[in-house]
DSSP file (Angstrom, degrees, kcal/mol; ACC not computed):
  #  RESIDUE AA STRUCTURE BP1 BP2  ACC     N-H-->O    O-->H-N    N-H-->O    O-->H-N    TCO  KAPPA ALPHA  PHI   PSI    X-CA   Y-CA   Z-CA
    1    1 A M              0   0    0      0, 0.0     2,-0.0     0, 0.0     0, 0.0   0.000 360.0 360.0 360.0 131.7   14.4   -9.6   49.1
    2    2 A S     >  -     0   0    0      1,-0.1     4,-2.3     4,-0.0     5,-0.2  -0.289 360.0-110.3 -78.3 163.7   12.1   -7.7   46.7
    3    3 A D  H  > S+     0   0    0      1,-0.2     4,-2.7     2,-0.2     5,-0.2   0.895 120.6  53.0 -57.2 -42.1    8.9   -9.0   45.2
    4    4 A R  H  > S+     0   0    0      1,-0.2     4,-2.5     2,-0.2    -1,-0.2   0.893 107.9  50.4 -64.1 -39.5   10.6   -9.2   41.8
    5    5 A D  H  > S+     0   0    0      2,-0.2     4,-2.2     1,-0.2    -1,-0.2   0.906 110.7  49.2 -64.2 -41.5   13.5  -11.3   43.3
    6    6 A I  H  X S+     0   0    0     -4,-2.3     4,-2.4     2,-0.2    -2,-0.2   0.938 111.9  48.5 -62.8 -46.5   11.0  -13.7   44.9
    7    7 A D  H  X S+     0   0    0     -4,-2.7     4,-2.8     1,-0.2    -2,-0.2   0.913 109.8  52.6 -59.1 -42.7    9.1  -14.1   41.6
    8    8 A Q  H  X S+     0   0    0     -4,-2.5     4,-2.5     1,-0.2    -1,-0.2   0.897 109.1  49.3 -62.7 -40.0   12.4  -14.7   39.8
    9    9 A Q  H  X S+     0   0    0     -4,-2.2     4,-2.3     2,-0.2    -1,-0.2   0.920 111.9  48.5 -63.8 -42.8   13.3  -17.4   42.2
   10   10 A L  H  X S+     0   0    0     -4,-2.4     4,-2.6     2,-0.2    -2,-0.2   0.908 111.3  50.5 -63.7 -41.1    9.9  -19.0   41.8
   11   11 A V  H  X S+     0   0    0     -4,-2.8     4,-2.8     2,-0.2    -2,-0.2   0.933 110.3  49.2 -61.8 -46.0   10.2  -18.8   38.0
   12   12 A E  H  X S+     0   0    0     -4,-2.5     4,-1.1     1,-0.2    -1,-0.2   0.898 112.2  48.2 -62.2 -40.1   13.6  -20.4   38.1
   13   13 A R  H  <>S+     0   0    0     -4,-2.3     5,-2.2     2,-0.2     3,-0.3   0.914 112.6  48.6 -65.4 -41.8   12.3  -23.2   40.3
   14   14 A A  H ><5S+     0   0    0     -4,-2.6     3,-1.8     1,-0.2    -2,-0.2   0.886 107.0  56.0 -65.2 -38.0    9.3  -23.7   38.0
   15   15 A Q  H 3<5S+     0   0    0     -4,-2.8    -1,-0.2     1,-0.3    -2,-0.2   0.785 103.3  55.6 -64.3 -26.5   11.6  -23.8   34.9
   16   16 A R  T 3<5S-     0   0    0     -4,-1.1    -1,-0.3    -3,-0.3    -2,-0.2   0.412 131.4 -95.0 -85.5   2.1   13.5  -26.6   36.6
   17   17 A G  T < 5S+     0   0    0     -3,-1.8     2,-1.2     1,-0.2    -3,-0.2   0.522  77.1 142.4 102.2   6.2   10.3  -28.6   36.9
   18   18 A E    >>< -     0   0    0     -5,-2.2     4,-1.0     1,-0.2     3,-0.9  -0.688  27.9-172.4 -84.0  98.9    9.1  -27.7   40.4
   19   19 A K  H 3> S+     0   0    0     -2,-1.2     4,-2.3     1,-0.3    -1,-0.2   0.816  78.9  65.1 -64.2 -31.7    5.3  -27.4   39.8
   20   20 A R  H 3> S+     0   0    0      1,-0.2     4,-1.9     2,-0.2    -1,-0.3   0.856  96.9  57.4 -60.5 -34.3    4.7  -26.1   43.4
   21   21 A A  H <> S+     0   0    0     -3,-0.9     4,-1.5     2,-0.2    -1,-0.2   0.911 108.0  45.5 -63.7 -42.2    6.7  -23.0   42.5
   22   22 A F  H  X S+     0   0    0     -4,-1.0     4,-2.5     1,-0.2    -2,-0.2   0.884 107.9  58.3 -69.0 -36.4    4.4  -22.2   39.6
   23   23 A D  H  X S+     0   0    0     -4,-2.3     4,-2.7     1,-0.2    -1,-0.2   0.887 104.7  51.8 -56.7 -39.1    1.4  -22.9   41.8
   24   24 A L  H  X S+     0   0    0     -4,-1.9     4,-2.0     2,-0.2    -1,-0.2   0.879 108.4  50.2 -67.0 -37.9    2.7  -20.2   44.1
   25   25 A L  H  X S+     0   0    0     -4,-1.5     4,-2.2     2,-0.2    -2,-0.2   0.903 111.2  49.3 -65.1 -40.8    2.9  -17.7   41.2
   26   26 A V  H  X S+     0   0    0     -4,-2.5     4,-2.4     1,-0.2    -2,-0.2   0.944 111.1  49.3 -62.1 -47.8   -0.7  -18.6   40.2
   27   27 A A  H  < S+     0   0    0     -4,-2.7     4,-0.4     1,-0.2    -1,-0.2   0.879 113.5  47.8 -59.7 -37.9   -1.9  -18.1   43.8
   28   28 A K  H  < S+     0   0    0     -4,-2.0     4,-0.3    -5,-0.2    -1,-0.2   0.881 125.7  24.4 -70.1 -39.2   -0.1  -14.7   43.9
   29   29 A Y  H  X S+     0   0    0     -4,-2.2     4,-2.7    -5,-0.1     5,-0.3   0.474  91.9  93.9-111.7  -3.7   -1.3  -13.3   40.6
   30   30 A Q  H  X S+     0   0    0     -4,-2.4     4,-2.3     1,-0.2     5,-0.2   0.935  92.9  40.8 -60.6 -49.2   -4.6  -15.0   39.8
   31   31 A R  H  > S+     0   0    0     -4,-0.4     4,-2.5     2,-0.2    -1,-0.2   0.903 115.4  52.0 -66.2 -39.9   -6.9  -12.4   41.3
   32   32 A R  H  > S+     0   0    0     -4,-0.3     4,-1.9     1,-0.2    -2,-0.2   0.921 112.3  45.0 -62.9 -44.4   -4.8   -9.6   40.0
   33   33 A L  H  X S+     0   0    0     -4,-2.7     4,-2.7     2,-0.2    -1,-0.2   0.902 111.7  52.8 -66.9 -40.7   -4.9  -10.9   36.4
   34   34 A A  H  X S+     0   0    0     -4,-2.3     4,-1.7    -5,-0.3    -2,-0.2   0.905 108.3  50.9 -61.9 -41.1   -8.6  -11.7   36.6
   35   35 A R  H  < S+     0   0    0     -4,-2.5     4,-0.4     2,-0.2    -1,-0.2   0.913 111.1  49.1 -62.1 -41.5   -9.3   -8.0   37.7
   36   36 A L  H >< S+     0   0    0     -4,-1.9     3,-1.6     1,-0.2     4,-0.2   0.945 111.6  47.8 -61.2 -48.3   -7.2   -6.8   34.8
   37   37 A L  H >X S+     0   0    0     -4,-2.7     4,-2.6     1,-0.3     3,-1.8   0.752  97.1  71.5 -68.1 -23.4   -9.1   -9.0   32.3
   38   38 A S  T 3< S+     0   0    0     -4,-1.7    -1,-0.3     1,-0.3    -2,-0.2   0.665  87.3  66.2 -66.9 -13.6  -12.5   -7.9   33.8
   39   39 A R  T <4 S+     0   0    0     -3,-1.6    -1,-0.3    -4,-0.4    -2,-0.2   0.662 114.3  29.0 -77.5 -16.1  -11.8   -4.6   32.1
   40   40 A F  T <4 S+     0   0    0     -3,-1.8    55,-0.6     1,-0.3     2,-0.4   0.719 123.2  46.2-108.8 -35.9  -12.0   -6.3   28.7
   41   41 A I     <  -     0   0    0     -4,-2.6    -1,-0.3     1,-0.1     6,-0.0  -0.932  57.9-169.8-118.3 132.1  -14.4   -9.2   29.4
   42   42 A R        +     0   0    0     -2,-0.4     2,-0.3    -3,-0.1    -1,-0.1   0.820  59.6  88.0 -94.1 -33.2  -17.6   -8.7   31.3
   43   43 A D     >  -     0   0    0      1,-0.1     4,-2.3     2,-0.1     5,-0.2  -0.531  68.3-143.6 -75.6 127.6  -18.9  -12.3   32.0
   44   44 A G  H  > S+     0   0    0     -2,-0.3     4,-2.1     1,-0.2    -1,-0.1   0.874  99.0  48.0 -58.6 -42.7  -17.5  -13.7   35.2
   45   45 A S  H  > S+     0   0    0      1,-0.2     4,-2.3     2,-0.2    -1,-0.2   0.862 111.2  51.6 -70.5 -33.1  -17.2  -17.3   34.0
   46   46 A D  H  > S+     0   0    0      2,-0.2     4,-2.9     1,-0.2     5,-0.3   0.895 107.9  52.9 -66.4 -39.0  -15.4  -16.0   30.8
   47   47 A I  H  X S+     0   0    0     -4,-2.3     4,-2.6     2,-0.2    -2,-0.2   0.932 110.2  47.8 -60.5 -45.7  -13.0  -14.0   32.9
   48   48 A E  H  X S+     0   0    0     -4,-2.1     4,-2.5     2,-0.2    -2,-0.2   0.923 113.3  48.1 -60.6 -44.9  -12.2  -17.2   34.9
   49   49 A D  H  X S+     0   0    0     -4,-2.3     4,-2.6     2,-0.2    -2,-0.2   0.925 113.9  45.0 -62.9 -45.8  -11.7  -19.2   31.7
   50   50 A V  H  X S+     0   0    0     -4,-2.9     4,-2.4     2,-0.2    -1,-0.2   0.880 112.5  52.2 -68.7 -37.6   -9.5  -16.6   30.0
   51   51 A T  H  X S+     0   0    0     -4,-2.6     4,-2.0    -5,-0.3    -1,-0.2   0.938 111.7  46.3 -61.4 -46.5   -7.5  -16.2   33.2
   52   52 A Q  H  X S+     0   0    0     -4,-2.5     4,-2.2     1,-0.2    -2,-0.2   0.915 111.8  51.1 -62.8 -42.6   -6.9  -19.9   33.5
   53   53 A E  H  X S+     0   0    0     -4,-2.6     4,-2.5     1,-0.2    -1,-0.2   0.888 107.5  53.7 -62.3 -38.5   -6.0  -20.1   29.8
   54   54 A A  H  X S+     0   0    0     -4,-2.4     4,-2.4     1,-0.2    -1,-0.2   0.902 109.0  48.5 -63.3 -40.5   -3.5  -17.3   30.3
   55   55 A F  H  X S+     0   0    0     -4,-2.0     4,-2.5     2,-0.2    -1,-0.2   0.879 110.0  51.8 -67.6 -36.4   -1.8  -19.2   33.1
   56   56 A I  H  X S+     0   0    0     -4,-2.2     4,-2.3     2,-0.2    -2,-0.2   0.932 111.4  47.2 -63.3 -44.6   -1.7  -22.3   31.0
   57   57 A K  H  X S+     0   0    0     -4,-2.5     4,-2.0     1,-0.2    -2,-0.2   0.904 111.9  50.7 -62.7 -40.8    0.0  -20.4   28.2
   58   58 A A  H  X S+     0   0    0     -4,-2.4     4,-0.8     2,-0.2    -2,-0.2   0.910 109.6  50.7 -63.3 -41.5    2.4  -18.8   30.6
   59   59 A Y  H >< S+     0   0    0     -4,-2.5     3,-0.6     1,-0.2    -2,-0.2   0.922 111.9  46.8 -62.3 -44.0    3.3  -22.3   32.0
   60   60 A R  H 3< S+     0   0    0     -4,-2.3    -1,-0.2     1,-0.2    -2,-0.2   0.833 117.0  43.9 -67.3 -31.4    4.0  -23.6   28.6
   61   61 A A  H >X S+     0   0    0     -4,-2.0     3,-2.1     1,-0.2     4,-0.5   0.472  83.1 104.0 -91.5  -2.5    6.0  -20.6   27.6
   62   62 A L  G X< S+     0   0    0     -4,-0.8     3,-1.6    -3,-0.6    -1,-0.2   0.823  71.0  62.3 -52.1 -38.3    7.9  -20.5   30.9
   63   63 A P  G 34 S+     0   0    0      0, 0.0    -1,-0.3     0, 0.0    -2,-0.1   0.796 103.7  51.2 -59.7 -24.4   11.1  -22.0   29.4
   64   64 A S  G <4 S+     0   0    0     -3,-2.1     2,-0.5    -4,-0.1    -2,-0.2   0.537  81.3 110.0 -90.1  -5.9   11.3  -18.9   27.2
   65   65 A F    <<  +     0   0    0     -3,-1.6     6,-0.0    -4,-0.5   -50,-0.0  -0.587  42.5 179.9 -72.0 121.7   11.0  -16.4   30.1
   66   66 A R        -     0   0    0     -2,-0.5    -1,-0.2     0, 0.0    -4,-0.0   0.495  41.4-117.2-104.1  -6.2   14.4  -14.7   30.4
   67   67 A G  S    S+     0   0    0      3,-0.1     4,-0.1     2,-0.0    -2,-0.1   0.669  72.4 132.4  80.3  15.5   13.6  -12.4   33.3
   68   68 A E  S    S+     0   0    0      2,-0.1     2,-0.3     3,-0.0    -1,-0.0   0.753  78.5  25.2 -71.4 -22.7   14.3   -9.2   31.3
   69   69 A S  S    S-     0   0    0      1,-0.1    -2,-0.0     2,-0.0     2,-0.0  -0.824 106.9 -76.9-127.9 171.3   11.0   -7.9   32.7
   70   70 A A     >  -     0   0    0     -2,-0.3     4,-1.9     1,-0.1     5,-0.2  -0.357  42.6-116.9 -65.5 151.0    9.1   -8.6   35.9
   71   71 A F  H  > S+     0   0    0      1,-0.2     4,-2.9     2,-0.2     5,-0.2   0.908 115.2  52.6 -56.6 -43.8    7.1  -11.8   35.8
   72   72 A Y  H  > S+     0   0    0      1,-0.2     4,-3.3     2,-0.2    -1,-0.2   0.876 105.3  54.3 -64.8 -35.3    3.8  -10.0   36.2
   73   73 A T  H  > S+     0   0    0      2,-0.2     4,-1.8     1,-0.2    -1,-0.2   0.925 112.4  44.2 -61.0 -43.2    4.7   -7.7   33.2
   74   74 A W  H  X S+     0   0    0     -4,-1.9     4,-1.9     2,-0.2    -2,-0.2   0.926 115.9  46.6 -64.9 -46.8    5.2  -10.8   31.1
   75   75 A L  H  X S+     0   0    0     -4,-2.9     4,-2.9     1,-0.2    -2,-0.2   0.887 108.2  57.5 -63.4 -40.3    2.1  -12.5   32.5
   76   76 A Y  H  X S+     0   0    0     -4,-3.3     4,-2.7     1,-0.2    -1,-0.2   0.923 106.8  48.2 -54.7 -48.1    0.1   -9.3   31.9
   77   77 A R  H  X S+     0   0    0     -4,-1.8     4,-2.4     1,-0.2    -1,-0.2   0.904 111.6  49.2 -63.2 -42.4    1.0   -9.3   28.2
   78   78 A I  H  X S+     0   0    0     -4,-1.9     4,-2.4     2,-0.2    -1,-0.2   0.921 112.1  49.8 -61.8 -43.6    0.0  -13.0   27.9
   79   79 A G  H  X S+     0   0    0     -4,-2.9     4,-2.4     2,-0.2    -2,-0.2   0.919 110.9  47.9 -62.0 -45.7   -3.3  -12.2   29.6
   80   80 A I  H  X S+     0   0    0     -4,-2.7     4,-2.6     1,-0.2    -1,-0.2   0.930 113.6  47.4 -62.1 -46.0   -4.1   -9.3   27.4
   81   81 A N  H  X S+     0   0    0     -4,-2.4     4,-2.4     1,-0.2    -1,-0.2   0.887 111.4  51.0 -64.2 -38.2   -3.3  -11.2   24.3
   82   82 A T  H  X S+     0   0    0     -4,-2.4     4,-2.3    -5,-0.2    -1,-0.2   0.905 111.1  48.5 -65.1 -41.2   -5.4  -14.2   25.5
   83   83 A A  H  X S+     0   0    0     -4,-2.4     4,-2.7     2,-0.2     5,-0.2   0.912 110.9  50.4 -64.9 -42.6   -8.3  -11.8   26.2
   84   84 A K  H  X S+     0   0    0     -4,-2.6     4,-2.6     1,-0.2    -2,-0.2   0.921 111.8  47.9 -61.3 -43.5   -8.0  -10.3   22.7
   85   85 A N  H  X S+     0   0    0     -4,-2.4     4,-2.6     2,-0.2    -1,-0.2   0.902 111.6  50.6 -64.0 -40.6   -8.0  -13.7   21.1
   86   86 A F  H  X S+     0   0    0     -4,-2.3     4,-1.4     2,-0.2    -2,-0.2   0.940 112.9  45.2 -61.7 -48.2  -11.0  -14.7   23.1
   87   87 A L  H  <>S+     0   0    0     -4,-2.7     5,-3.3     1,-0.2    -2,-0.2   0.908 114.1  49.0 -64.4 -41.9  -13.0  -11.6   22.2
   88   88 A S  H ><5S+     0   0    0     -4,-2.6     3,-1.5     1,-0.2    -1,-0.2   0.914 109.7  51.4 -63.4 -43.6  -12.0  -11.9   18.5
   89   89 A A  H 3<5S+     0   0    0     -4,-2.6    -1,-0.2     1,-0.3    -2,-0.2   0.775 112.3  47.6 -65.5 -25.9  -12.9  -15.6   18.4
   90   90 A N  T 3<5S-     0   0    0     -4,-1.4    -1,-0.3    -5,-0.2    -2,-0.2   0.238 116.9-111.8-100.6  12.8  -16.3  -14.8   19.9
   91   91 A G  T < 5S+     0   0    0     -3,-1.5     2,-0.3     1,-0.2    -3,-0.2   0.758  75.2 129.5  67.6  25.1  -17.0  -11.9   17.5
   92   92 A R      < -     0   0    0     -5,-3.3    -1,-0.2    -6,-0.2    -2,-0.1  -0.776  53.2-132.9-111.9 158.0  -16.7   -9.3   20.2
   93   93 A R        -     0   0    0     -2,-0.3    23,-0.1    -3,-0.1     2,-0.0  -0.892  29.5-108.4-108.9 137.4  -14.7   -6.2   20.4
   94   94 A P        -     0   0    0      0, 0.0     2,-0.8     0, 0.0   -54,-0.1  -0.354  20.7-135.7 -64.8 141.8  -12.7   -5.3   23.5
   95   95 A V        +     0   0    0    -55,-0.6     2,-0.4   -56,-0.1   -54,-0.0  -0.888  43.3 164.3 -95.4 111.9  -13.9   -2.4   25.6
   96   96 A V        -     0   0    0     -2,-0.8     2,-0.2    18,-0.0   -56,-0.1  -0.988  38.9-144.1-139.5 137.7  -10.8   -0.5   26.3
   97   97 A N        -     0   0    0     -2,-0.4    13,-0.2     1,-0.1     3,-0.1  -0.572  41.4-109.8 -81.4 161.4   -9.7    2.9   27.6
   98   98 A S  S    S+     0   0    0     -2,-0.2    13,-1.6     1,-0.2    12,-1.5   0.782 106.2  34.1 -67.3 -23.0   -6.6    4.2   25.8
   99   99 A E  E    S-A  109   0A   0     10,-0.2     2,-0.4    11,-0.2    10,-0.2  -0.997  71.6-161.3-134.7 134.1   -4.7    3.7   29.0
  100  100 A I  E     -A  108   0A   0      8,-2.9     8,-2.9    -2,-0.4     2,-0.5  -0.915   4.1-160.0-113.6 138.8   -5.1    0.9   31.6
  101  101 A E  E     -A  107   0A   0     -2,-0.4     6,-0.2     6,-0.2     2,-0.1  -0.973  11.2-141.8-119.0 129.3   -3.8    1.1   35.1
  102  102 A D    >   -     0   0    0      4,-2.5     3,-2.4    -2,-0.5   -70,-0.0  -0.303  39.3 -91.2 -80.4 175.3   -3.3   -1.9   37.2
  103  103 A E  T 3  S+     0   0    0      1,-0.3    -1,-0.1     2,-0.1    -2,-0.0   0.639 125.7  58.9 -66.8 -13.2   -4.1   -1.9   40.9
  104  104 A D  T 3  S-     0   0    0      2,-0.1    -1,-0.3     0, 0.0     3,-0.1   0.374 120.4-106.5 -92.7   3.8   -0.5   -0.9   41.8
  105  105 A G  S <  S+     0   0    0     -3,-2.4     2,-0.4     1,-0.3    -2,-0.1   0.520  70.2 147.2  86.5   5.3   -0.8    2.2   39.7
  106  106 A E        -     0   0    0      1,-0.0    -4,-2.5     2,-0.0     2,-0.3  -0.633  39.5-141.8 -77.4 129.0    1.3    1.0   36.8
  107  107 A S  E     -A  101   0A   0     -2,-0.4     2,-0.4    -6,-0.2    -6,-0.2  -0.707  17.8-172.4 -97.3 141.8    0.1    2.4   33.6
  108  108 A F  E     -A  100   0A   0     -8,-2.9    -8,-2.9    -2,-0.3     2,-0.7  -0.979  19.0-141.6-132.8 119.5   -0.1    0.5   30.3
  109  109 A D  E     +A   99   0A   0     -2,-0.4   -10,-0.2   -10,-0.2   -11,-0.1  -0.724  30.7 165.3 -81.9 114.7   -1.0    2.3   27.1
  110  110 A M    >>  +     0   0    0    -12,-1.5     3,-1.6    -2,-0.7     4,-1.1   0.609  47.3  89.6-107.5 -16.0   -3.1   -0.2   25.2
  111  111 A A  G >4 S+     0   0    0    -13,-1.6     3,-0.5     1,-0.3    -1,-0.1   0.873  92.5  45.5 -56.5 -40.7   -4.8    1.8   22.4
  112  112 A S  G 34 S+     0   0    0    -14,-0.2    -1,-0.3     1,-0.2    -2,-0.1   0.641 112.2  53.4 -77.6 -12.0   -2.0    1.3   19.9
  113  113 A Q  G <4 S+     0   0    0     -3,-1.6    -1,-0.2     1,-0.1    -2,-0.2   0.563  93.7  73.3-100.9  -9.9   -1.8   -2.4   20.7
  114  114 A I  S << S-     0   0    0     -4,-1.1    -1,-0.1    -3,-0.5   -18,-0.0  -0.916  79.3-134.0-110.5 117.7   -5.4   -3.5   20.2
  115  115 A P        -     0   0    0      0, 0.0     2,-1.0     0, 0.0    -2,-0.1  -0.311  17.2-116.4 -70.1 150.4   -6.6   -3.6   16.7
  116  116 A D    >   -     0   0    0      1,-0.2     3,-1.1   -23,-0.1   -23,-0.0  -0.777  28.0-167.0 -83.6 105.1   -9.9   -2.1   15.6
  117  117 A L  T 3  S+     0   0    0     -2,-1.0    -1,-0.2     1,-0.2   -24,-0.0   0.633  81.1  57.6 -72.7 -13.5  -11.6   -5.3   14.5
  118  118 A N  T 3  S+     0   0    0      2,-0.1    -1,-0.2    -3,-0.1    -2,-0.0   0.545  87.5  85.5 -94.7  -7.6  -14.4   -3.3   12.7
  119  119 A T  S <  S-     0   0    0     -3,-1.1    -3,-0.1     1,-0.0     2,-0.0  -0.837  81.7-124.7 -97.3 122.8  -12.2   -1.4   10.4
  120  120 A P        -     0   0    0      0, 0.0    -2,-0.1     0, 0.0     3,-0.1  -0.339  25.4-117.3 -64.4 144.9  -11.3   -3.2    7.1
  121  121 A K        -     0   0    0      1,-0.1     2,-0.0     2,-0.0     0, 0.0  -0.572  35.6 -99.2 -79.9 145.2   -7.6   -3.5    6.4
  122  122 A P              0   0    0      0, 0.0    -1,-0.1     0, 0.0     0, 0.0  -0.330 360.0 360.0 -63.9 146.6   -6.3   -1.8    3.3
  123  123 A S              0   0    0     -3,-0.1    -2,-0.0    -2,-0.0     0, 0.0   0.462 360.0 360.0 -79.3 360.0   -5.8   -4.0    0.3
């Protein structure tokens, strides 16, 4: 059974209300997501807070997860958006390379997805 299949089973169990299944997903991906978010956020306690907030958002949105992508890909997107919102709310700008690679070597082009908060929008 592949990693993706295992994740899908855990997601389905969590969607049926089995909290332990979601706990296993958190245990599996918490460090990985925190490492990813550390590329945007420098303060360790802020990284922990944003990581936790991303998991809370993922848990609340779990009923809408359809499995069209891998669970981590979906969680990754939630984490990035949560980090962007955190930085924006705190008047900070994300520090980003145009391409981010996770620890498994999967590349994500982020430059086009992160707005330049210092450039005024056209009227």
